[in-house]
FIKOL-948553 format. One record per atom (N, C-alpha, C): residue number from 1; atom name; x, y, z. Coordinates in steps of 0.05 Angstrom, whole numbers. Example, Ala and Ser with C-alpha at 12.3 -4.5 7.8 and 13.67 -1.06 7.14 Angstrom:
<recs>
<rec nr="1" atom="N" u="264" v="-114" w="156"/>
<rec nr="1" atom="CA" u="246" v="-90" w="156"/>
<rec nr="1" atom="C" u="264" v="-66" w="156"/>
<rec nr="2" atom="N" u="257" v="-45" w="142"/>
<rec nr="2" atom="CA" u="273" v="-21" w="143"/>
<rec nr="2" atom="C" u="258" v="1" w="157"/>
</recs>
This chain:
<recs>
<rec nr="1" atom="N" u="-164" v="-389" w="-412"/>
<rec nr="1" atom="CA" u="-162" v="-366" w="-395"/>
<rec nr="1" atom="C" u="-133" v="-359" w="-389"/>
<rec nr="2" atom="N" u="-128" v="-334" w="-386"/>
<rec nr="2" atom="CA" u="-102" v="-323" w="-381"/>
<rec nr="2" atom="C" u="-97" v="-318" w="-351"/>
<rec nr="3" atom="N" u="-73" v="-323" w="-342"/>
<rec nr="3" atom="CA" u="-65" v="-317" w="-315"/>
<rec nr="3" atom="C" u="-51" v="-290" w="-316"/>
<rec nr="4" atom="N" u="-62" v="-270" w="-300"/>
<rec nr="4" atom="CA" u="-50" v="-244" w="-299"/>
<rec nr="4" atom="C" u="-37" v="-241" w="-271"/>
<rec nr="5" atom="N" u="-10" v="-236" w="-271"/>
<rec nr="5" atom="CA" u="5" v="-233" w="-246"/>
<rec nr="5" atom="C" u="5" v="-204" w="-239"/>
<rec nr="6" atom="N" u="-1" v="-198" w="-213"/>
<rec nr="6" atom="CA" u="-5" v="-170" w="-204"/>
<rec nr="6" atom="C" u="14" v="-162" w="-182"/>
<rec nr="7" atom="N" u="25" v="-138" w="-184"/>
<rec nr="7" atom="CA" u="40" v="-125" w="-163"/>
<rec nr="7" atom="C" u="21" v="-106" w="-149"/>
<rec nr="8" atom="N" u="29" v="-96" w="-126"/>
<rec nr="8" atom="CA" u="12" v="-78" w="-111"/>
<rec nr="8" atom="C" u="27" v="-52" w="-104"/>
<rec nr="9" atom="N" u="17" v="-29" w="-113"/>
<rec nr="9" atom="CA" u="30" v="-4" w="-106"/>
<rec nr="9" atom="C" u="32" v="-2" w="-75"/>
<rec nr="10" atom="N" u="55" v="8" w="-66"/>
<rec nr="10" atom="CA" u="59" v="12" w="-37"/>
<rec nr="10" atom="C" u="70" v="-11" w="-23"/>
<rec nr="11" atom="N" u="71" v="-35" w="-35"/>
<rec nr="11" atom="CA" u="83" v="-58" w="-23"/>
<rec nr="11" atom="C" u="111" v="-62" w="-34"/>
<rec nr="12" atom="N" u="128" v="-76" w="-20"/>
<rec nr="12" atom="CA" u="156" v="-80" w="-28"/>
<rec nr="12" atom="C" u="158" v="-90" w="-56"/>
<rec nr="13" atom="N" u="175" v="-77" w="-72"/>
<rec nr="13" atom="CA" u="179" v="-85" w="-100"/>
<rec nr="13" atom="C" u="198" v="-108" w="-104"/>
<rec nr="14" atom="N" u="215" v="-114" w="-84"/>
<rec nr="14" atom="CA" u="236" v="-133" w="-89"/>
<rec nr="14" atom="C" u="230" v="-161" w="-79"/>
<rec nr="15" atom="N" u="204" v="-167" w="-74"/>
<rec nr="15" atom="CA" u="198" v="-195" w="-67"/>
<rec nr="15" atom="C" u="198" v="-212" w="-93"/>
<rec nr="16" atom="N" u="206" v="-237" w="-91"/>
<rec nr="16" atom="CA" u="209" v="-254" w="-115"/>
<rec nr="16" atom="C" u="184" v="-267" w="-125"/>
<rec nr="17" atom="N" u="161" v="-254" w="-122"/>
<rec nr="17" atom="CA" u="135" v="-265" w="-130"/>
<rec nr="17" atom="C" u="115" v="-243" w="-134"/>
<rec nr="18" atom="N" u="94" v="-249" w="-149"/>
<rec nr="18" atom="CA" u="72" v="-230" w="-152"/>
<rec nr="18" atom="C" u="55" v="-231" w="-127"/>
<rec nr="19" atom="N" u="42" v="-209" w="-120"/>
<rec nr="19" atom="CA" u="25" v="-208" w="-96"/>
<rec nr="19" atom="C" u="-1" v="-221" w="-100"/>
<rec nr="20" atom="N" u="-10" v="-223" w="-125"/>
<rec nr="20" atom="CA" u="-36" v="-237" w="-131"/>
<rec nr="20" atom="C" u="-36" v="-245" w="-160"/>
<rec nr="21" atom="N" u="-53" v="-264" w="-166"/>
<rec nr="21" atom="CA" u="-58" v="-271" w="-194"/>
<rec nr="21" atom="C" u="-88" v="-270" w="-198"/>
<rec nr="22" atom="N" u="-95" v="-263" w="-223"/>
<rec nr="22" atom="CA" u="-124" v="-262" w="-230"/>
<rec nr="22" atom="C" u="-128" v="-281" w="-253"/>
<rec nr="23" atom="N" u="-148" v="-298" w="-251"/>
<rec nr="23" atom="CA" u="-156" v="-316" w="-272"/>
<rec nr="23" atom="C" u="-186" v="-312" w="-275"/>
<rec nr="24" atom="N" u="-194" v="-299" w="-296"/>
<rec nr="24" atom="CA" u="-222" v="-293" w="-298"/>
<rec nr="24" atom="C" u="-231" v="-275" w="-276"/>
<rec nr="25" atom="N" u="-252" v="-282" w="-262"/>
<rec nr="25" atom="CA" u="-261" v="-266" w="-239"/>
<rec nr="25" atom="C" u="-249" v="-275" w="-212"/>
<rec nr="26" atom="N" u="-233" v="-295" w="-212"/>
<rec nr="26" atom="CA" u="-221" v="-305" w="-187"/>
<rec nr="26" atom="C" u="-193" v="-292" w="-183"/>
<rec nr="27" atom="N" u="-188" v="-285" w="-158"/>
<rec nr="27" atom="CA" u="-163" v="-274" w="-150"/>
<rec nr="27" atom="C" u="-151" v="-291" w="-128"/>
<rec nr="28" atom="N" u="-125" v="-298" w="-131"/>
<rec nr="28" atom="CA" u="-111" v="-314" w="-111"/>
<rec nr="28" atom="C" u="-88" v="-297" w="-101"/>
<rec nr="29" atom="N" u="-87" v="-292" w="-75"/>
<rec nr="29" atom="CA" u="-64" v="-276" w="-65"/>
<rec nr="29" atom="C" u="-42" v="-294" w="-56"/>
<rec nr="30" atom="N" u="-18" v="-284" w="-57"/>
<rec nr="30" atom="CA" u="5" v="-296" w="-43"/>
<rec nr="30" atom="C" u="-1" v="-293" w="-14"/>
<rec nr="31" atom="N" u="13" v="-307" w="3"/>
<rec nr="31" atom="CA" u="10" v="-302" w="31"/>
<rec nr="31" atom="C" u="19" v="-274" w="37"/>
<rec nr="32" atom="N" u="1" v="-258" w="49"/>
<rec nr="32" atom="CA" u="9" v="-230" w="57"/>
<rec nr="32" atom="C" u="27" v="-233" w="81"/>
<rec nr="33" atom="N" u="49" v="-220" w="80"/>
<rec nr="33" atom="CA" u="70" v="-221" w="101"/>
<rec nr="33" atom="C" u="71" v="-195" w="116"/>
<rec nr="34" atom="N" u="83" v="-194" w="139"/>
<rec nr="34" atom="CA" u="86" v="-170" w="155"/>
<rec nr="34" atom="C" u="110" v="-153" w="146"/>
<rec nr="35" atom="N" u="111" v="-147" w="120"/>
<rec nr="35" atom="CA" u="134" v="-132" w="109"/>
<rec nr="35" atom="C" u="127" v="-102" w="106"/>
<rec nr="36" atom="N" u="146" v="-85" w="111"/>
<rec nr="36" atom="CA" u="143" v="-57" w="106"/>
<rec nr="36" atom="C" u="150" v="-51" w="77"/>
<rec nr="37" atom="N" u="149" v="-26" w="69"/>
<rec nr="37" atom="CA" u="154" v="-19" w="41"/>
<rec nr="37" atom="C" u="182" v="-26" w="31"/>
<rec nr="38" atom="N" u="201" v="-29" w="50"/>
<rec nr="38" atom="CA" u="228" v="-36" w="43"/>
<rec nr="38" atom="C" u="232" v="-66" w="43"/>
<rec nr="39" atom="N" u="212" v="-82" w="49"/>
<rec nr="39" atom="CA" u="214" v="-111" w="49"/>
<rec nr="39" atom="C" u="225" v="-122" w="76"/>
<rec nr="40" atom="N" u="224" v="-106" w="97"/>
<rec nr="40" atom="CA" u="233" v="-115" w="123"/>
<rec nr="40" atom="C" u="209" v="-124" w="140"/>
<rec nr="41" atom="N" u="213" v="-145" w="156"/>
<rec nr="41" atom="CA" u="192" v="-155" w="174"/>
<rec nr="41" atom="C" u="189" v="-134" w="196"/>
<rec nr="42" atom="N" u="164" v="-126" w="201"/>
<rec nr="42" atom="CA" u="158" v="-108" w="223"/>
<rec nr="42" atom="C" u="153" v="-122" w="249"/>
<rec nr="43" atom="N" u="157" v="-109" w="271"/>
<rec nr="43" atom="CA" u="150" v="-118" w="298"/>
<rec nr="43" atom="C" u="158" v="-147" w="304"/>
<rec nr="44" atom="N" u="184" v="-154" w="302"/>
<rec nr="44" atom="CA" u="192" v="-181" w="310"/>
<rec nr="44" atom="C" u="183" v="-188" w="338"/>
<rec nr="45" atom="N" u="171" v="-212" w="341"/>
<rec nr="45" atom="CA" u="162" v="-222" w="367"/>
<rec nr="45" atom="C" u="134" v="-213" w="374"/>
<rec nr="46" atom="N" u="121" v="-196" w="358"/>
<rec nr="46" atom="CA" u="94" v="-186" w="365"/>
<rec nr="46" atom="C" u="73" v="-196" w="345"/>
<rec nr="47" atom="N" u="60" v="-217" w="353"/>
<rec nr="47" atom="CA" u="40" v="-230" w="335"/>
<rec nr="47" atom="C" u="18" v="-210" w="327"/>
<rec nr="48" atom="N" u="8" v="-195" w="345"/>
<rec nr="48" atom="CA" u="-14" v="-176" w="339"/>
<rec nr="48" atom="C" u="-6" v="-154" w="320"/>
<rec nr="49" atom="N" u="18" v="-142" w="325"/>
<rec nr="49" atom="CA" u="27" v="-121" w="307"/>
<rec nr="49" atom="C" u="33" v="-132" w="280"/>
<rec nr="50" atom="N" u="44" v="-156" w="278"/>
<rec nr="50" atom="CA" u="49" v="-168" w="252"/>
<rec nr="50" atom="C" u="23" v="-175" w="238"/>
<rec nr="51" atom="N" u="3" v="-185" w="252"/>
<rec nr="51" atom="CA" u="-23" v="-190" w="240"/>
<rec nr="51" atom="C" u="-36" v="-165" w="229"/>
<rec nr="52" atom="N" u="-32" v="-143" w="243"/>
<rec nr="52" atom="CA" u="-43" v="-117" w="234"/>
<rec nr="52" atom="C" u="-30" v="-110" w="207"/>
<rec nr="53" atom="N" u="-3" v="-112" w="205"/>
<rec nr="53" atom="CA" u="11" v="-105" w="180"/>
<rec nr="53" atom="C" u="4" v="-125" w="158"/>
<rec nr="54" atom="N" u="1" v="-150" w="165"/>
<rec nr="54" atom="CA" u="-7" v="-170" w="145"/>
<rec nr="54" atom="C" u="-34" v="-163" w="133"/>
<rec nr="55" atom="N" u="-53" v="-155" w="149"/>
<rec nr="55" atom="CA" u="-79" v="-148" w="139"/>
<rec nr="55" atom="C" u="-78" v="-122" w="122"/>
<rec nr="56" atom="N" u="-62" v="-103" w="130"/>
<rec nr="56" atom="CA" u="-59" v="-79" w="114"/>
<rec nr="56" atom="C" u="-47" v="-87" w="86"/>
<rec nr="57" atom="N" u="-28" v="-105" w="86"/>
<rec nr="57" atom="CA" u="-16" v="-114" w="61"/>
<rec nr="57" atom="C" u="-35" v="-130" w="44"/>
<rec nr="58" atom="N" u="-52" v="-147" w="57"/>
<rec nr="58" atom="CA" u="-72" v="-162" w="43"/>
<rec nr="58" atom="C" u="-92" v="-143" w="30"/>
<rec nr="59" atom="N" u="-101" v="-123" w="44"/>
<rec nr="59" atom="CA" u="-119" v="-103" w="32"/>
<rec nr="59" atom="C" u="-107" v="-90" w="8"/>
<rec nr="60" atom="N" u="-81" v="-83" w="9"/>
<rec nr="60" atom="CA" u="-67" v="-71" w="-14"/>
<rec nr="60" atom="C" u="-66" v="-90" w="-38"/>
<rec nr="61" atom="N" u="-59" v="-115" w="-33"/>
<rec nr="61" atom="CA" u="-58" v="-135" w="-54"/>
<rec nr="61" atom="C" u="-85" v="-140" w="-67"/>
<rec nr="62" atom="N" u="-106" v="-141" w="-50"/>
<rec nr="62" atom="CA" u="-133" v="-144" w="-61"/>
<rec nr="62" atom="C" u="-141" v="-120" w="-77"/>
<rec nr="63" atom="N" u="-135" v="-96" w="-68"/>
<rec nr="63" atom="CA" u="-142" v="-72" w="-82"/>
<rec nr="63" atom="C" u="-129" v="-71" w="-110"/>
<rec nr="64" atom="N" u="-104" v="-80" w="-112"/>
<rec nr="64" atom="CA" u="-90" v="-81" w="-137"/>
<rec nr="64" atom="C" u="-103" v="-100" w="-157"/>
<rec nr="65" atom="N" u="-119" v="-118" w="-147"/>
<rec nr="65" atom="CA" u="-132" v="-137" w="-164"/>
<rec nr="65" atom="C" u="-162" v="-130" w="-168"/>
<rec nr="66" atom="N" u="-170" v="-107" w="-157"/>
<rec nr="66" atom="CA" u="-198" v="-99" w="-161"/>
<rec nr="66" atom="C" u="-217" v="-110" w="-140"/>
<rec nr="67" atom="N" u="-206" v="-119" w="-117"/>
<rec nr="67" atom="CA" u="-223" v="-132" w="-96"/>
<rec nr="67" atom="C" u="-219" v="-117" w="-70"/>
<rec nr="68" atom="N" u="-237" v="-124" w="-51"/>
<rec nr="68" atom="CA" u="-236" v="-115" w="-24"/>
<rec nr="68" atom="C" u="-240" v="-139" w="-5"/>
<rec nr="69" atom="N" u="-237" v="-135" w="20"/>
<rec nr="69" atom="CA" u="-241" v="-157" w="39"/>
<rec nr="69" atom="C" u="-268" v="-170" w="36"/>
<rec nr="70" atom="N" u="-288" v="-155" w="29"/>
<rec nr="70" atom="CA" u="-316" v="-165" w="26"/>
<rec nr="70" atom="C" u="-318" v="-183" w="2"/>
<rec nr="71" atom="N" u="-298" v="-184" w="-15"/>
<rec nr="71" atom="CA" u="-298" v="-202" w="-39"/>
<rec nr="71" atom="C" u="-284" v="-228" w="-34"/>
<rec nr="72" atom="N" u="-272" v="-231" w="-10"/>
<rec nr="72" atom="CA" u="-257" v="-255" w="-4"/>
<rec nr="72" atom="C" u="-276" v="-278" w="1"/>
<rec nr="73" atom="N" u="-269" v="-301" w="-12"/>
<rec nr="73" atom="CA" u="-285" v="-325" w="-9"/>
<rec nr="73" atom="C" u="-274" v="-345" w="12"/>
<rec nr="74" atom="N" u="-247" v="-342" w="17"/>
<rec nr="74" atom="CA" u="-234" v="-361" w="35"/>
<rec nr="74" atom="C" u="-207" v="-350" w="42"/>
<rec nr="75" atom="N" u="-198" v="-356" w="67"/>
<rec nr="75" atom="CA" u="-171" v="-349" w="76"/>
<rec nr="75" atom="C" u="-157" v="-372" w="90"/>
<rec nr="76" atom="N" u="-131" v="-371" w="90"/>
<rec nr="76" atom="CA" u="-115" v="-388" w="108"/>
<rec nr="76" atom="C" u="-97" v="-370" w="124"/>
<rec nr="77" atom="N" u="-97" v="-373" w="150"/>
<rec nr="77" atom="CA" u="-81" v="-357" w="168"/>
<rec nr="77" atom="C" u="-60" v="-375" w="180"/>
<rec nr="78" atom="N" u="-35" v="-368" w="176"/>
<rec nr="78" atom="CA" u="-12" v="-383" w="187"/>
<rec nr="78" atom="C" u="1" v="-367" w="209"/>
<rec nr="79" atom="N" u="6" v="-381" w="232"/>
<rec nr="79" atom="CA" u="20" v="-368" w="254"/>
<rec nr="79" atom="C" u="43" v="-387" w="262"/>
<rec nr="80" atom="N" u="67" v="-376" w="262"/>
<rec nr="80" atom="CA" u="91" v="-391" w="269"/>
<rec nr="80" atom="C" u="93" v="-392" w="300"/>
<rec nr="81" atom="N" u="78" v="-410" w="312"/>
<rec nr="81" atom="CA" u="79" v="-413" w="341"/>
<rec nr="81" atom="C" u="65" v="-439" w="348"/>
<rec nr="82" atom="N" u="74" v="-451" w="370"/>
<rec nr="82" atom="CA" u="61" v="-475" w="381"/>
<rec nr="82" atom="C" u="43" v="-466" w="404"/>
<rec nr="83" atom="N" u="42" v="-441" w="410"/>
<rec nr="83" atom="CA" u="26" v="-430" w="432"/>
<rec nr="83" atom="C" u="-1" v="-422" w="422"/>
<rec nr="84" atom="N" u="-22" v="-436" w="431"/>
<rec nr="84" atom="CA" u="-49" v="-430" w="421"/>
<rec nr="84" atom="C" u="-57" v="-401" w="426"/>
<rec nr="85" atom="N" u="-47" v="-388" w="447"/>
<rec nr="85" atom="CA" u="-53" v="-360" w="452"/>
<rec nr="85" atom="C" u="-43" v="-342" w="429"/>
<rec nr="86" atom="N" u="-21" v="-349" w="417"/>
<rec nr="86" atom="CA" u="-11" v="-333" w="394"/>
<rec nr="86" atom="C" u="-30" v="-337" w="370"/>
<rec nr="87" atom="N" u="-39" v="-361" w="365"/>
<rec nr="87" atom="CA" u="-57" v="-366" w="344"/>
<rec nr="87" atom="C" u="-83" v="-351" w="348"/>
<rec nr="88" atom="N" u="-94" v="-351" w="372"/>
<rec nr="88" atom="CA" u="-118" v="-337" w="378"/>
<rec nr="88" atom="C" u="-115" v="-307" w="375"/>
<rec nr="89" atom="N" u="-92" v="-296" w="384"/>
<rec nr="89" atom="CA" u="-87" v="-268" w="382"/>
<rec nr="89" atom="C" u="-87" v="-259" w="352"/>
<rec nr="90" atom="N" u="-73" v="-274" w="336"/>
<rec nr="90" atom="CA" u="-72" v="-268" w="307"/>
<rec nr="90" atom="C" u="-100" v="-270" w="295"/>
<rec nr="91" atom="N" u="-114" v="-292" w="302"/>
<rec nr="91" atom="CA" u="-141" v="-297" w="291"/>
<rec nr="91" atom="C" u="-160" v="-274" w="298"/>
<rec nr="92" atom="N" u="-159" v="-265" w="323"/>
<rec nr="92" atom="CA" u="-178" v="-244" w="331"/>
<rec nr="92" atom="C" u="-173" v="-218" w="315"/>
<rec nr="93" atom="N" u="-148" v="-212" w="310"/>
<rec nr="93" atom="CA" u="-143" v="-188" w="294"/>
<rec nr="93" atom="C" u="-152" v="-192" w="265"/>
<rec nr="94" atom="N" u="-146" v="-214" w="253"/>
<rec nr="94" atom="CA" u="-154" v="-220" w="225"/>
<rec nr="94" atom="C" u="-185" v="-220" w="223"/>
<rec nr="95" atom="N" u="-197" v="-234" w="241"/>
<rec nr="95" atom="CA" u="-227" v="-235" w="241"/>
<rec nr="95" atom="C" u="-240" v="-208" w="244"/>
<rec nr="96" atom="N" u="-229" v="-191" w="262"/>
<rec nr="96" atom="CA" u="-240" v="-164" w="266"/>
<rec nr="96" atom="C" u="-238" v="-148" w="240"/>
<rec nr="97" atom="N" u="-217" v="-151" w="225"/>
<rec nr="97" atom="CA" u="-214" v="-135" w="201"/>
<rec nr="97" atom="C" u="-235" v="-143" w="180"/>
<rec nr="98" atom="N" u="-245" v="-167" w="181"/>
<rec nr="98" atom="CA" u="-265" v="-175" w="162"/>
<rec nr="98" atom="C" u="-293" v="-166" w="170"/>
<rec nr="99" atom="N" u="-297" v="-157" w="195"/>
<rec nr="99" atom="CA" u="-323" v="-147" w="204"/>
<rec nr="99" atom="C" u="-344" v="-168" w="200"/>
<rec nr="100" atom="N" u="-367" v="-161" w="188"/>
<rec nr="100" atom="CA" u="-389" v="-179" w="185"/>
<rec nr="100" atom="C" u="-385" v="-200" w="163"/>
<rec nr="101" atom="N" u="-364" v="-197" w="147"/>
<rec nr="101" atom="CA" u="-359" v="-215" w="125"/>
<rec nr="101" atom="C" u="-343" v="-239" w="137"/>
<rec nr="102" atom="N" u="-357" v="-259" w="146"/>
<rec nr="102" atom="CA" u="-344" v="-281" w="160"/>
<rec nr="102" atom="C" u="-340" v="-305" w="141"/>
<rec nr="103" atom="N" u="-323" v="-301" w="121"/>
<rec nr="103" atom="CA" u="-317" v="-321" w="101"/>
<rec nr="103" atom="C" u="-303" v="-345" w="115"/>
<rec nr="104" atom="N" u="-304" v="-368" w="102"/>
<rec nr="104" atom="CA" u="-290" v="-392" w="113"/>
<rec nr="104" atom="C" u="-260" v="-386" w="115"/>
<rec nr="105" atom="N" u="-248" v="-398" w="136"/>
<rec nr="105" atom="CA" u="-220" v="-393" w="140"/>
<rec nr="105" atom="C" u="-208" v="-417" w="155"/>
<rec nr="106" atom="N" u="-183" v="-422" w="150"/>
<rec nr="106" atom="CA" u="-168" v="-443" w="165"/>
<rec nr="106" atom="C" u="-145" v="-429" w="180"/>
<rec nr="107" atom="N" u="-143" v="-435" w="206"/>
<rec nr="107" atom="CA" u="-122" v="-425" w="223"/>
<rec nr="107" atom="C" u="-102" v="-447" w="228"/>
<rec nr="108" atom="N" u="-76" v="-442" w="222"/>
<rec nr="108" atom="CA" u="-56" v="-463" w="223"/>
<rec nr="108" atom="C" u="-32" v="-453" w="239"/>
<rec nr="109" atom="N" u="-23" v="-469" w="259"/>
<rec nr="109" atom="CA" u="2" v="-464" w="272"/>
<rec nr="109" atom="C" u="24" v="-479" w="258"/>
<rec nr="110" atom="N" u="45" v="-465" w="251"/>
<rec nr="110" atom="CA" u="67" v="-476" w="236"/>
<rec nr="110" atom="C" u="94" v="-472" w="251"/>
<rec nr="111" atom="N" u="114" v="-486" w="243"/>
<rec nr="111" atom="CA" u="140" v="-484" w="256"/>
<rec nr="111" atom="C" u="154" v="-459" w="248"/>
<rec nr="112" atom="N" u="154" v="-452" w="222"/>
<rec nr="112" atom="CA" u="169" v="-429" w="213"/>
<rec nr="112" atom="C" u="156" v="-418" w="188"/>
<rec nr="113" atom="N" u="159" v="-392" w="183"/>
<rec nr="113" atom="CA" u="149" v="-379" w="159"/>
<rec nr="113" atom="C" u="174" v="-369" w="143"/>
<rec nr="114" atom="N" u="169" v="-358" w="120"/>
<rec nr="114" atom="CA" u="191" v="-353" w="101"/>
<rec nr="114" atom="C" u="211" v="-332" w="107"/>
<rec nr="115" atom="N" u="204" v="-311" w="122"/>
<rec nr="115" atom="CA" u="222" v="-289" w="128"/>
<rec nr="115" atom="C" u="232" v="-291" w="157"/>
<rec nr="116" atom="N" u="257" v="-284" w="162"/>
<rec nr="116" atom="CA" u="267" v="-284" w="190"/>
<rec nr="116" atom="C" u="249" v="-267" w="207"/>
<rec nr="117" atom="N" u="242" v="-276" w="231"/>
<rec nr="117" atom="CA" u="225" v="-262" w="251"/>
<rec nr="117" atom="C" u="196" v="-260" w="243"/>
<rec nr="118" atom="N" u="188" v="-273" w="220"/>
<rec nr="118" atom="CA" u="160" v="-272" w="212"/>
<rec nr="118" atom="C" u="143" v="-291" w="229"/>
<rec nr="119" atom="N" u="121" v="-281" w="239"/>
<rec nr="119" atom="CA" u="103" v="-298" w="256"/>
<rec nr="119" atom="C" u="76" v="-303" w="243"/>
<rec nr="120" atom="N" u="67" v="-285" w="224"/>
<rec nr="120" atom="CA" u="39" v="-287" w="214"/>
<rec nr="120" atom="C" u="40" v="-284" w="183"/>
<rec nr="121" atom="N" u="22" v="-298" w="170"/>
<rec nr="121" atom="CA" u="18" v="-296" w="142"/>
<rec nr="121" atom="C" u="-11" v="-303" w="136"/>
<rec nr="122" atom="N" u="-24" v="-289" w="117"/>
<rec nr="122" atom="CA" u="-52" v="-295" w="109"/>
<rec nr="122" atom="C" u="-54" v="-295" w="79"/>
<rec nr="123" atom="N" u="-65" v="-317" w="68"/>
<rec nr="123" atom="CA" u="-71" v="-318" w="39"/>
<rec nr="123" atom="C" u="-101" v="-319" w="35"/>
<rec nr="124" atom="N" u="-109" v="-310" w="12"/>
<rec nr="124" atom="CA" u="-138" v="-308" w="7"/>
<rec nr="124" atom="C" u="-145" v="-315" w="-22"/>
<rec nr="125" atom="N" u="-169" v="-324" w="-25"/>
<rec nr="125" atom="CA" u="-181" v="-327" w="-52"/>
<rec nr="125" atom="C" u="-205" v="-309" w="-52"/>
<rec nr="126" atom="N" u="-207" v="-293" w="-73"/>
<rec nr="126" atom="CA" u="-229" v="-274" w="-76"/>
<rec nr="126" atom="C" u="-242" v="-276" w="-103"/>
<rec nr="127" atom="N" u="-266" v="-265" w="-105"/>
<rec nr="127" atom="CA" u="-281" v="-263" w="-131"/>
<rec nr="127" atom="C" u="-285" v="-234" w="-137"/>
<rec nr="128" atom="N" u="-275" v="-225" w="-160"/>
<rec nr="128" atom="CA" u="-278" v="-197" w="-168"/>
<rec nr="128" atom="C" u="-308" v="-191" w="-172"/>
<rec nr="129" atom="N" u="-316" v="-168" w="-161"/>
<rec nr="129" atom="CA" u="-344" v="-160" w="-165"/>
<rec nr="129" atom="C" u="-349" v="-153" w="-194"/>
<rec nr="130" atom="N" u="-372" v="-160" w="-203"/>
<rec nr="130" atom="CA" u="-380" v="-153" w="-231"/>
<rec nr="130" atom="C" u="-388" v="-124" w="-232"/>
<rec nr="131" atom="N" u="-380" v="-111" w="-253"/>
<rec nr="131" atom="CA" u="-386" v="-82" w="-257"/>
<rec nr="131" atom="C" u="-415" v="-78" w="-265"/>
</recs>
């Protein structure tokens, strides 16, 4: 099987990685970050606003791979905080975006994420729908 690396229209072009990879019917996303189109972190210090942008970026990465949130089989949600309230705030926003599609997920509090001022990141594994 071949690994196809995917970029996503509308997302920052200058990140040093593909936004997703497709292997057969499986899609693996990079951690969706709270970056705007210029590659800048949005809403420093605001977990909920960053989680909103992260989910918008995750939707774009999934769409570039032929998937939607309803095709996601598993997620991992990272929040750079030791405050449980921050983790819960990010989780509520992420969970709401999935609606009735309550796929398995892991919520993790971490010390730091990759970009300055970044507080939230979400990665996903999805299965492309069959035509």
